[in-house]
C-alpha positions in Angstrom: 0.0 0.0 0.0 1.3 3.5 -0.9 1.6 6.0 1.9 1.2 9.7 1.5 5.0 10.1 1.8 5.4 7.6 -1.0 2.9 9.6 -3.1 4.9 12.8 -2.5 8.1 11.1 -3.5 6.6 10.2 -6.8 4.9 13.5 -7.6 6.1 15.4 -10.6 5.0 19.0 -11.2 6.1 21.8 -13.5 7.8 24.8 -12.0 4.5 26.8 -12.7 2.4 24.2 -10.8 4.9 24.2 -7.9 4.8 28.0 -7.6 1.0 28.0 -7.8 0.6 25.4 -5.1 3.1 27.2 -2.8 1.3 30.5 -3.3 -2.0 28.9 -2.6 -0.8 27.4 0.7 0.9 30.6 1.8 -2.2 32.6 1.0 -4.4 30.2 2.8 -2.4 30.5 6.0 -3.3 34.2 6.1 -6.7 34.3 4.5 -10.1 34.2 6.3 -12.1 31.0 6.1 -13.2 30.9 2.5 -16.6 30.3 1.2 -17.6 26.8 0.0 -16.8 25.4 -3.2 -14.9 22.1 -3.3 -12.4 21.1 -5.8 -12.0 18.5 -8.4 -9.8 17.2 -11.0 -8.9 14.1 -12.8 -6.3 11.5 -13.7 -5.8 10.0 -17.1 -4.6 6.8 -18.7 -4.4 6.0 -22.3 -4.4 3.0 -24.4 -7.3 1.4 -26.0 -10.9 1.1 -26.3 -12.3 -2.1 -25.1 -15.3 -4.1 -24.0 -15.8 -3.4 -20.3 -17.1 -5.8 -17.8 -17.8 -3.6 -14.8 -17.7 -4.8 -11.2 -18.6 -2.4 -8.4 -18.1 -2.7 -4.7 -20.5 -0.6 -2.6 -22.6 2.0 -4.2 -22.5 2.1 -8.0 -23.4 5.5 -9.3 -25.6 4.0 -12.0 -24.4 6.7 -14.5 -21.2 6.4 -16.5 -19.5 9.7 -17.1 -18.4 10.2 -20.8 -14.7 9.6 -21.2 -14.2 13.0 -22.9 -16.0 14.7 -19.9 -13.9 12.8 -17.4 -10.7 13.9 -19.0 -11.8 17.5 -19.8 -9.0 19.9 -19.1 -6.4 17.2 -18.7 -3.6 16.2 -21.1 -3.9 19.4 -23.0 -6.9 18.2 -25.0 -7.8 21.1 -27.2 -8.2 19.8 -30.8 -10.8 17.5 -32.4 -8.0 15.0 -33.2 -7.0 14.7 -29.5 -10.7 14.3 -28.5 -11.1 11.6 -31.1 -8.1 9.8 -29.6 -9.5 9.9 -26.1 -12.9 8.7 -27.3 -11.3 5.8 -29.1 -8.9 4.5 -26.5 -10.5 5.4 -23.2 -13.5 3.9 -21.5 -15.8 4.9 -18.6 -15.7 2.9 -15.4 -18.4 4.1 -12.9 -17.4 2.0 -9.9 -17.9 3.7 -6.6 -17.9 3.3 -2.8 -19.2 5.5 0.0 -17.9 5.8 3.6 -18.4 8.4 6.2 -20.5 10.6 3.9 -18.0 10.7 1.1 -18.2 8.9 -2.2 -15.2 8.0 -4.4 -15.9 7.1 -8.0 -13.6 5.7 -10.7 -14.8 7.8 -13.6 -12.7 6.7 -16.6 -9.4 5.2 -17.7 -6.9 5.4 -20.6 -4.4 2.5 -21.0 -1.7 1.5 -23.4 0.9 -1.3 -23.3 3.1 0.3 -20.6 1.0 3.1 -19.0 -2.4 4.2 -17.8 -4.2 7.2 -16.5 -7.2 7.1 -14.2 -9.6 9.8 -13.0 -11.5 9.5 -9.7 -14.1 11.9 -8.4 -14.5 12.5 -4.7 -17.6 14.2 -3.3 -19.6 14.5 -0.1 -23.0 12.8 -0.4 -24.8 15.9 0.9 -23.2 18.2 -1.7 -21.3 20.2 0.9 -17.6 21.2 0.3 -15.2 18.4 0.9 -12.9 20.7 2.8 -13.4 24.4 3.6 -10.8 26.5 2.0 -10.4 24.7 -1.3 -12.6 27.3 -3.0 -10.7 30.4 -1.7 -9.0 31.4 -4.9 -11.2 31.6 -8.0 -9.4 30.7 -11.2 -6.8 28.4 -9.6 -6.4 25.2 -11.7 -3.2 23.7 -10.2 -2.8 20.7 -7.9 -4.7 20.9 -4.6 -3.3 20.4 -1.1 -5.3 17.3 -0.6 -4.1 13.7 -0.2 -5.1 10.1 0.6 -3.3 8.8 3.6 -3.0 5.4 1.9 -3.9 4.2 -1.6 -3.1 1.3 -3.9 -4.3 0.2 -7.3 -3.9 -3.6 -7.7 -3.6 -4.5 -11.4 -3.7 -8.0 -12.9 -0.4 -9.7 -13.6 3.1 -8.7 -12.4 4.4 -5.2 -13.1 7.8 -5.0 -11.6 8.7 -1.3 -11.0 6.6 1.7 -11.8 6.9 5.5 -11.7 4.3 8.2 -12.2 2.3 11.0 -10.6 -0.8 11.5 -8.5 -2.6 14.7 -7.5 -5.9 16.3 -6.7 -7.4 19.0 -8.9 -10.7 20.9 -9.3 -12.0 20.1 -12.7 -15.2 22.0 -12.4 -15.5 24.6 -9.7 -19.3 24.9 -10.3 -20.1 21.6 -8.8 -19.0 20.0 -5.5 -16.6 17.2 -6.5 -12.9 17.2 -6.8 -10.8 14.7 -8.8 -7.9 12.5 -7.9 -5.6 11.8 -10.9 -3.1 9.0 -11.3 -0.8 8.4 -14.2 1.7 5.6 -14.2 4.5 3.9 -16.3 5.3 0.3 -15.7 8.4 -1.7 -16.5 6.6 -4.6 -18.1 3.5 -4.7 -20.4 0.2 -4.4 -18.6 -2.2 -7.3 -18.5 -6.0 -7.5 -18.7 -8.2 -8.8 -15.9 -9.7 -7.8 -12.5 -8.4 -4.6 -10.9 -8.9 -3.4 -7.4 -8.2 0.0 -5.8 -8.2 0.9 -2.1 -8.2 4.3 -0.6 -7.9 5.3 3.1 -8.4 8.6 4.9 -8.5 12.0 3.2 -6.5 14.9 4.4 -5.9 18.6 3.5 -2.7 20.5 4.2 -2.1 24.1 5.2 1.1 26.1 5.3 2.5 27.3 8.6 4.0 30.7 7.9 6.0 30.7 11.1 7.6 27.3 11.0 7.6 26.8 7.3 5.9 23.4 7.7 3.0 21.9 5.8 0.5 20.6 8.2 -2.6 18.3 8.0 -5.3 20.9 8.7 -8.4 18.7 8.3 -9.0 15.0 7.7 -11.9 12.7 6.8 -11.4 9.1 8.1 -12.7 6.3 5.9 -11.9 3.5 3.5 -13.1 3.2 -0.1 -12.7 0.0 -2.1 -13.5 -0.3 -5.8 -13.3 -3.1 -8.4 -13.5 -3.1 -12.1 -12.3 -4.9 -15.2 -9.0 -3.6 -16.6 -9.4 -4.2 -20.3 -8.1 -2.5 -23.4 -6.9 -2.9 -27.0 -3.3 -1.8 -27.4 -3.0 1.1 -29.8 0.8 1.3 -29.4 3.3 1.4 -32.4 6.5 -0.6 -32.2 9.5 1.3 -33.7 12.5 -0.6 -32.4 14.3 -3.1 -34.5 17.6 -3.7 -32.8 19.1 -0.3 -33.8 22.5 0.4 -32.4 23.4 3.8 -30.8 25.8 5.3 -28.3 25.3 6.4 -24.7 28.1 8.7 -23.5 30.6 6.7 -25.6 29.2 3.3 -24.7 27.6 1.1 -27.3 23.9 0.1 -26.8 21.1 -1.7 -28.5 17.5 -0.5 -28.8 15.3 -3.4 -27.6 11.9 -1.8 -27.5 10.6 1.6 -28.6 6.9 1.7 -28.0 4.9 4.8 -28.8 1.2 5.5 -28.1 -0.9 8.7 -27.9 -0.4 8.5 -24.1 3.2 7.6 -23.6 6.6 6.5 -24.9 8.6 3.6 -23.5 12.3 3.0 -24.4 14.0 -0.3 -23.4 17.7 -0.6 -24.3 20.8 -2.6 -23.3 24.2 -1.0 -22.8 27.2 -3.3 -23.7 29.0 -2.6 -20.4 27.8 -3.4 -16.9 26.9 -0.7 -14.5 28.9 -0.7 -11.2 27.5 1.1 -8.2 29.4 1.9 -5.0 26.1 2.3 -3.0 27.8 4.8 -0.7 25.1 7.1 0.7 26.2 10.5 2.1 25.3 11.5 5.6 22.4 13.5 4.4 21.0 10.5 2.5 22.1 11.7 -1.0 23.8 9.3 -3.3 27.6 9.5 -3.8 29.1 11.5 -6.6 30.2 8.2 -8.3 26.6 6.8 -8.3 25.1 10.1 -9.5 27.6 10.3 -12.4 27.0 6.6 -13.2 23.3 7.2 -13.4 23.8 10.1 -15.8 26.2 8.2 -18.0 23.9 5.1 -18.5 20.5 6.7 -18.2 19.8 10.3 -17.1 21.5 12.1 -20.0 20.4 9.8 -22.8 18.6 12.1 -25.3 15.0 11.0 -26.2 13.2 13.4 -28.6 9.9 13.1 -30.3 9.7 15.3 -33.4 6.2 16.5 -34.5 4.9 17.5 -37.9 4.5 21.1 -36.9 8.3 21.3 -36.2 8.1 21.1 -32.4 10.0 18.6 -30.4 9.1 16.8 -27.2 12.2 16.4 -25.0 11.8 13.3 -22.8 15.5 13.1 -21.9 14.7 13.2 -18.2 11.9 10.6 -18.2 12.0 8.1 -15.3 12.7 4.4 -15.4 15.2 1.8 -14.1 18.7 0.5 -14.5 19.7 -3.1 -13.9 23.1 -5.0 -14.4 22.6 -8.2 -16.3 25.4 -10.6 -17.3 28.1 -8.1 -18.2 25.6 -5.6 -19.7 23.1 -3.1 -18.3 19.4 -3.2 -19.1 17.6 0.2 -19.0 14.0 1.1 -19.2 13.0 4.7 -19.7 9.5 6.1 -20.3 7.0 8.9 -19.6 3.3 9.7 -19.9 2.9 12.7 -22.1 1.6 16.0 -20.8 -0.7 16.2 -23.9 -2.5 13.5 -25.8 -0.5 12.9 -28.9 -2.3 11.8 -32.1 0.2 9.4 -33.8 -0.3 11.0 -37.2 1.4 14.1 -35.8 4.6 12.2 -35.1 7.5 12.4 -37.6 10.2 10.5 -35.8 11.7 9.5 -32.5 15.3 10.0 -31.6 17.2 7.9 -29.0 20.8 8.9 -28.5 22.3 9.3 -31.9 19.8 7.3 -33.9 16.5 8.6 -35.3 13.7 6.3 -36.2 11.0 7.6 -38.5 7.3 6.8 -38.0 6.2 4.1 -40.4 
């Protein structure tokens, strides 16, 4: 089960989002109690349309939210082509559970071979604000200072390591729900089957201007358990064919290059074996040797997606994993895009010094 601290370790925000969240917390510390208006936002996953066998724990909503509505305002969906992609590869869920006067609903999901995005709505059953204070700053659309104390999405099959983001947002300030969004990349292909998700205890933070600490200002105890079928049709494109390239002077082979409208996964093998010294500094940071080794094998490998309008998506600093294996080093590097990416807009993908055109 993932604790709140684990969630915070995996969060990834832009500088603008970080600044907005800090400003919101600082302002809240000095502002009078705001008027009600809860917050909401959503998570997304991309992959494929599919037949959906739905299984619900307690309290099904009875109404499935359209996929496009569930992901409105997320992944930079602005064009008809992006909307068409979401409608094609996403599907509604509608599973919900209610505890202590709060209902959590899995609205919709997007999935591909290595990644997914899910949007959950959280609302009080009586329609009152989830937490007082979330509506204090009209026009704010960044991450909210809300968290689940524990949460875990149990997917079918084995998924090894994973990395991603999770956050709360207010998708529609005119109604009383807020959304919890989760996006995730996995090390191995996702499998279809029964999925379960468990949430426990909601909390909201405030910023203490005197101590500089973020505190849990309010909490709602409870547990929410949902179940649904995790099914999809993979819309990914395979671009790897054993191409050779260089990583900081070392030779490497491109094992997998999997592109979808939601994400990019790059799996490659370096001909030399990584050697760590595993010497942690007193403050917990890794040693200079390990930091440089990480950069040499993984961190500084250029990954660029060139689009038909001439723009380039730079995924050089995507997350992933490194593992020594029989004198070589197996690396996996991938990221969920900030915007839905129609594949017809992609011209090529560059990994290191090799560029692979779209078929």
